[in-house]
N, C-alpha and C positions, 0 to 999 in steps of 0.2 A: 809382470802383471801383479799389481798390488791390490789387496782387498779394498782399501779405501778408494782406489780408482774405480773398482767395480761397483762399490756403494754409490759413488757419484754418478756413474753411468746409469744404474738402475733408477735412481731418483730422477734424472733428466728424462730418461726414456718413458717413465710413467707420468711425469708432469708435462713433458714436451714444452718446457719453459725453464730457462736457466735460472731466472729470478725466483720462481716458486720452488724449484728444486733446491737452490741454495738456502732459502728460508727454511725448508723442511729439514735440511741437514744442519741448520744453525751455523752457517758459515757465509762468508762473503761470496759474491758471484765470481769475482776474478780468480780466486784459487780453485773454484770448481771448474771453470773453463780450462784452467791450466791442467787439472787432473784429466779431463777428457782429452786434451791434446796429447798428453803423455801416453794415455792408454791407446789412442789411435796410432801414435808413433810406434809404440811397442808392438801392436798387432799388424801394423803396416796397412791398415784400411781406414776408410772414413766411416764413422759410425752415425753421424747426423748430417742431414742437409739443413744448413742454417741460412736464414735470410733475416732481414730486419724485422719481419713480421711473423715468422713461423719457424718452428723446429720440427723436423721429421726424421724418423729413423731411416737409414739406408738399408738395403737388403742385408748387408753385413751386420748392421745394428740389430735388426730383427732376429737374425740368427743367433746373436750373442745373448739376447735378453733372458731367455729361459735358463740356459746354462749358468748365466751370472747369478740369477735368483737362486738356483740350486746350490751353487758354490757358497753363496753368502749364508744360506740356511744351514749348510753343513758346518761352516765355520762357527756359526752361532751355537750349534749343538755341541761342537767340540769345546767351545769356551765354557758353556754351562756345565759340561761333564767335568772339566778340569776344576772349575770353581767348586763344584759339589764335592769332588774328591778332597780338595783342600779343606773344606768345612766338615768332612767326615760324613757327608750326605750321600753315601753309597751303601749298597747292600740290599738285603732282602727283608721285606716286612710282610709277615703272614697276617691275613685279615679273615676272621671268621664271620659268617653271615648265615641267616636262615629266615625264611618267611618274607611276606610281602613288605613288611616294614623296612627292610633294607634295600628293596628293589629300586626305590626312587633315589635314595641317597648314595648307594654304592657306585653307580655309573658316574655321578657327578664327581665323587672323590677320585675314582680311578683315572678319569680323563684329566683332571687337574694335576694329579701326581705325575702321570705320564708326560704331560706337557712341561711342567715346571721342575721336575726332579728326575732328569734322565738317568741319573746314576742309581736310582732306586727301583727295584723290582717288587711289585705287589703280587704276592702269592695268595690267591683267593681260595678259601676253604669253605665250601658250601655245606648246607645242612648242619651248621654248628649252632644249636639252640642255646638259649641263655645259660642254663645250668651247666651244660658241657663247656660252653665258651668260657665261663668264669673259672671253671676248674683248670682249663688248659692255659688261660692267661696267668693264673696264679702260679702254676707249675713251670711256666716259661716256654711251653711248646706252641703258644700262640701269642703274637705280639699285640694284636688289636682285634676287637670284636664288636659287632652290633649286639647289644644286650638290653634287656629291660631292667630298669631300676627297681629296687635298690641293688647295689653290688655288695660283694662280700669284703671283709677286711683285707687290705693288701692290694686292692684293685681301685684305681682311680677311674673316673668317668666324666664325660661331658654330654649333656642332653642335646640331642639333635632333632628329635621328633616327639610329638604326642599323638598316640593312636587310639581313637575311640573304637570300641568293639561294635561290630555290626553282625547281623544274622544273614547267612547264606542258605538258601533253600531252593528246591526244585521249582521251576516255574509252574508246575502243575499242582503244587501243594495248596491246600485250602488257605493257608496264611499268606500266600503270595499276593492275594488281592488287598492285603492290608498295607498301610503306609508305615506302621510301626508295630512291633510285637513285644510283649513283656516276657521276661524270663519265666514267670509262673505259667505261662501258656505253653511252655515247651516240656512240661513234666512227662508227658507220654511219648515224646518224640525220640527216635533213635538218633544218636549223635555220631558224627565222624570227626576226628580231631587228630592232633599231632602226637607223636610217640611219647609216652610217659617216661620212658627210660632216658630220653635226651634232654629233659629239663625245659620243656616248652613253657614260656611265660603265658602264652595265649591259652594253652590247655589249663594251666593252674588257675588263671583268672576265670575261665569258663566254669570250671568245677566249683570254685568258690562262689561265683554269682548264682549258680544253680542251688547250691546249699543255702545261700542267703534267701533264696526264693522258696525254700522249704522242700527241696527234693535233691536226690543224687542223679546226675545225668546218666542215661543208659547209653554207654559208648559201645558201638557195634563194630567199628573199624578204625584203624589208624592209617595215616598217610604221611609220607616222608617230607612233603613240601606242599606249598599252597596250591600249585597247579593240580597235583594229583588229588589233593583234598577236595577242591572244587569240582574236579571231574567225577568224584564219587557222589558229590551232592547232585550234580546234573544227572547222574545215572539213577537217582532216587534211593540211594543207600541210606541217606539220613540228612539231617541238617547240620550246619556247622557255625560256630562263632569264630569270626576272623577279624583282623584289623581293617580299618577303613581303607588302607592302601590296596587291599585285595580287590577292590572295585575295578582297578586297572587291568585285572585279568579277565578277559572276555571269553566266556565259554557258553556254548549253547545250553539252554534249559536251566541256567543258573540265574537267580535274581538275588538282590541284596535288599534287606529291609532294616530300617533303623530300630534299635532296641529301645524300648520305652523306659522312662524313669530318669530321675536326676542322679541316681547312683550307679549308672552304667559304667563299668570300668574303663578308664583311659590309661593306656600303658605308656609310661615315659620311656622312650627308646634312646639309648645313649651309645657312644663309643667308649669302650672300656679298655684299659691297659694296666699292666702291672705297675704299681706305685714304685717309683725309683728306678725304673728300667733305664739304663744308661745309654741305650742305643741312640746315636745321633740320627740314624735313618728314621727311627720311629718318631723322634722329636720333630724332624722335618715334616713328616707326613701329618703329624698333629697340628703343626702350624698351618699347613694347607687346609686341613679339615676345618680349623677354626674360622677360616675365611670363607670357604665355599659351602660349609654346612653350619650356618649361624644358629645359635641357640634360639629355639622358638619362644615367642612371647608367652607370658602366662595367660591362662584362660582357656 
């Protein structure tokens, strides 16, 4: 039983027409018919009932269809794995991420890499904020990370998102009735935010925006991630400044409001990696990322 015979069988079984199946396989109909006859002779069964007007699977043909699809899929996976090994596209790539800004992009990247690069394992490292991620990338303990621009010397980056900051507050808060809120109106509010020790770009942008508005934010509690941060907001502990992507996290008693003004920070989110990293696996992942995470347009 040859794989090319199974390929021909699956095409005919799905099309139920030898002419369409041959066209799909970019071959003439006569060689395809010959492949099916050879497969039937090898198996000792008839796979199709054929008349001048129709083609139908026999019970034996129906029994073969799913196993044949499975075998062809396995053979394709083996081929991709061997080719990846030949190109050096095997190994482990560590990816750091934190916050809602990476939640939308990360699944897109991981699904594409899993599908296209079977020889590469993505090891995901959560709660790796920009400051920490840049340090680990530079020292070599992290291959790739979602970080806010700008990056430090020795780290290369490619922009993948732009994130405008928005305000999260309890639905019972007096400002919840507003469509937008200015930073200056938050002077007396308690803030919850991300850890200062981890180098959160959202926290740094929040503090700077508050200072630009004439006050220092009164930070009453830190949270390790976006979900816990918003849970604290919903519990009435304080308000929080988060990226626009955090709107996708739906928690009771939490509402989001636009921050007023033309100078509201917009964080450029990028994939960062150590400049000159020779890893073929990393380069393969970056090629996939360039296709599935296109650089956003300006504006």
